[in-house]
C-alpha positions in Angstrom: 0.0 0.1 0.5 1.5 3.1 -0.6 -0.9 5.3 1.0 -0.1 5.8 4.9 -2.2 7.8 7.2 -1.2 9.8 10.4 -4.4 9.7 12.9 -6.0 9.3 16.0 -9.5 7.2 15.8 -11.0 9.8 18.3 -10.2 12.5 16.4 -13.0 14.3 14.4 -11.0 15.6 11.3 -8.9 12.2 11.2 -12.9 10.2 11.5 -13.8 12.8 8.0 -11.2 10.9 6.2 -11.4 7.3 7.4 -15.3 7.8 6.6 -13.6 8.8 3.4 -11.1 5.8 3.0 -13.6 3.3 4.2 -16.5 4.7 1.6 -14.5 4.2 -0.8 -12.6 1.0 -0.5 -9.0 2.7 -1.0 -6.1 0.8 0.5 -4.3 2.5 3.2 -2.0 1.8 6.3 -3.2 3.3 9.3 -0.3 4.6 11.6 -1.8 5.7 14.8 -0.6 8.5 16.4 -0.5 9.0 20.3 0.8 12.6 21.3 1.7 10.9 25.2 4.4 9.0 22.8 7.8 10.9 22.0 8.5 8.2 19.2 4.6 8.8 17.7 5.2 12.7 17.5 8.6 12.4 15.8 6.9 10.1 13.3 4.0 12.6 12.4 6.8 15.9 12.6 9.0 14.0 9.9 6.3 13.9 7.4 5.0 16.8 8.4 6.4 19.6 10.6 3.4 21.2 11.8 2.8 18.2 14.2 -1.3 18.4 13.5 -3.0 15.4 12.2 -4.7 13.8 10.0 -2.3 13.5 7.5 -1.8 11.0 4.7 1.8 9.9 2.8 1.9 8.8 -0.8 5.2 7.1 -1.2 4.1 6.1 -5.0 4.1 9.8 -6.0 6.1 11.3 -2.9 3.5 13.5 -1.3 2.4 14.6 2.0 -1.0 15.9 2.3 -2.3 17.8 5.5 -6.1 18.7 6.4 -8.9 16.8 5.9 -10.5 18.2 2.7 -7.6 18.4 1.1 -6.8 14.8 2.0 -10.2 13.4 0.3 -9.5 16.1 -2.5 -6.3 14.4 -3.3 -8.4 11.1 -3.0 -10.9 11.9 -5.6 -8.1 13.4 -7.7 -5.5 10.2 -7.8 -7.8 7.5 -7.2 -10.8 6.5 -9.6 -12.9 5.0 -6.3 -12.5 8.5 -4.5 -14.5 10.5 -7.8 -17.8 9.9 -6.1 -17.0 11.9 -3.2 -16.6 15.1 -5.2 -17.6 14.9 -8.2 -15.7 17.6 -10.6 -17.5 20.9 -12.2 -20.7 22.4 -11.9 -23.0 23.1 -9.3 -22.6 19.8 -7.2 -19.1 20.5 -6.7 -19.9 23.7 -5.4 -22.5 22.7 -2.8 -20.6 19.8 -1.6 -17.6 22.1 -0.9 -19.9 24.6 0.6 -21.4 22.2 3.3 -18.2 20.8 3.7 -17.2 24.1 4.8 -20.1 24.9 7.0 -19.7 21.5 9.0 -16.1 21.9 9.4 -16.3 25.8 10.4 -19.7 25.9 11.9 -19.8 22.5 13.5 -16.7 20.6 14.2 -14.5 23.8 14.8 -16.9 25.2 17.1 -17.2 21.7 18.8 -13.7 21.7 19.2 -13.3 25.0 21.0 -16.3 24.0 23.4 -14.6 20.5 24.6 -11.1 22.3 24.9 -12.7 24.5 27.6 -14.3 21.4 28.9 -11.0 19.6 29.2 -9.7 22.8 31.3 -9.6 22.9 35.2 -12.9 24.7 36.2 -11.2 27.7 37.3 -9.3 28.3 34.4 -12.4 27.8 31.6 -13.4 30.6 29.3 -17.4 30.7 30.0 -17.6 33.0 27.0 -16.0 31.3 24.7 -17.8 28.3 25.5 -20.9 30.1 25.0 -19.8 31.7 21.3 -19.2 28.2 20.2 -22.4 26.5 21.4 -24.1 29.6 19.8 -22.1 29.2 16.2 -23.4 25.4 16.7 -27.0 26.5 17.5 -26.6 28.6 14.4 -25.3 25.8 11.9 -28.4 23.5 13.3 -30.6 25.7 12.3 -29.9 26.3 8.3 -28.6 22.2 8.1 -32.3 21.5 9.1 -33.6 23.5 6.9 -31.7 21.9 4.3 -32.2 18.6 5.0 -35.8 18.7 4.6 -36.2 15.7 2.1 -33.1 15.2 1.5 -31.2 11.9 2.3 -27.7 13.5 2.4 -26.6 16.8 1.9 -26.3 17.4 -1.7 -29.0 15.5 -3.9 -26.7 13.1 -6.0 -25.6 11.2 -3.2 -23.0 10.6 -0.5 -20.3 12.9 -0.4 -17.1 15.0 1.0 -19.9 16.8 3.0 -21.1 14.2 4.1 -18.0 12.6 5.6 -17.4 16.3 7.1 -21.1 16.2 9.0 -20.7 12.5 10.2 -18.2 13.5 13.0 -18.6 17.2 13.5 -22.7 16.2 14.2 -21.5 13.3 16.4 -19.5 15.3 18.8 -21.5 18.4 18.5 -24.6 16.8 20.0 -22.8 16.6 23.3 -22.4 20.2 23.4 -25.6 20.8 21.6 -28.3 18.6 21.9 -30.0 18.4 18.3 -33.6 19.4 20.4 -36.1 21.2 17.7 -33.7 20.1 14.9 -35.4 17.3 14.0 -33.8 16.8 10.8 -30.6 17.3 11.8 -31.1 15.0 14.2 -32.7 12.2 11.5 -29.5 13.0 9.2 -27.3 12.5 12.2 -28.9 8.9 12.4 -28.8 8.3 9.0 -24.8 9.1 9.2 -24.5 6.5 12.0 -26.0 3.6 10.6 -23.5 4.5 7.1 -21.2 1.5 7.3 -17.9 3.6 6.8 -19.1 6.1 9.4 -20.2 2.8 12.1 -16.7 1.3 11.3 -14.8 4.6 12.5 -17.3 4.8 15.5 -16.3 1.0 16.3 -12.8 1.9 16.4 -12.6 5.2 18.2 -14.4 2.9 21.2 -11.6 2.4 23.5 -10.8 5.7 23.6 -14.5 7.1 24.8 -13.1 7.3 28.3 -11.1 10.4 27.6 -13.8 12.6 25.8 -14.7 15.7 27.7 -18.3 15.0 27.9 -19.5 17.7 30.6 
């Protein structure tokens, strides 16, 4: 296998890439990164000096690609199996990118801000930052709920990169802001969790759920 994925199964952005890889069946070698271990940190820094995951290394092309959306785009450009996640050209490609960005920026990243505050000692937490993040997630839910009325997946042409982004983002965000009145979001999340590719990623994250800051 020429592709190596540097990742942690609990990471939402890593799960996004794992869903894409499992969805398409593109073969890869997983390289688990535990930041507690110096040898793992060094292995990641060797391929990506910025020290963040997910990152893929394509030895066949001597190419390193960071960041979840760029990785999925790389898969669509270089592996025929990946083309279905981001069809090229036209309104469909724009819609997929639009919803991919919304899930990443206004759900996933905001969830990470709130989770980071939860991991701090109570006396060091920034209540205002947590409130802003929750507000952004709630606002995003409103957009998603309206959009998902009558839809199975984020874009009508089928399961795509946007759904890869939505799956972990919504699954973690519900721990910060419950879906509540947003029934279409809840139903969409339910479909995502039943999708075999995401169900597999969720299963692989289970041993590390004990480290998740849930309150």
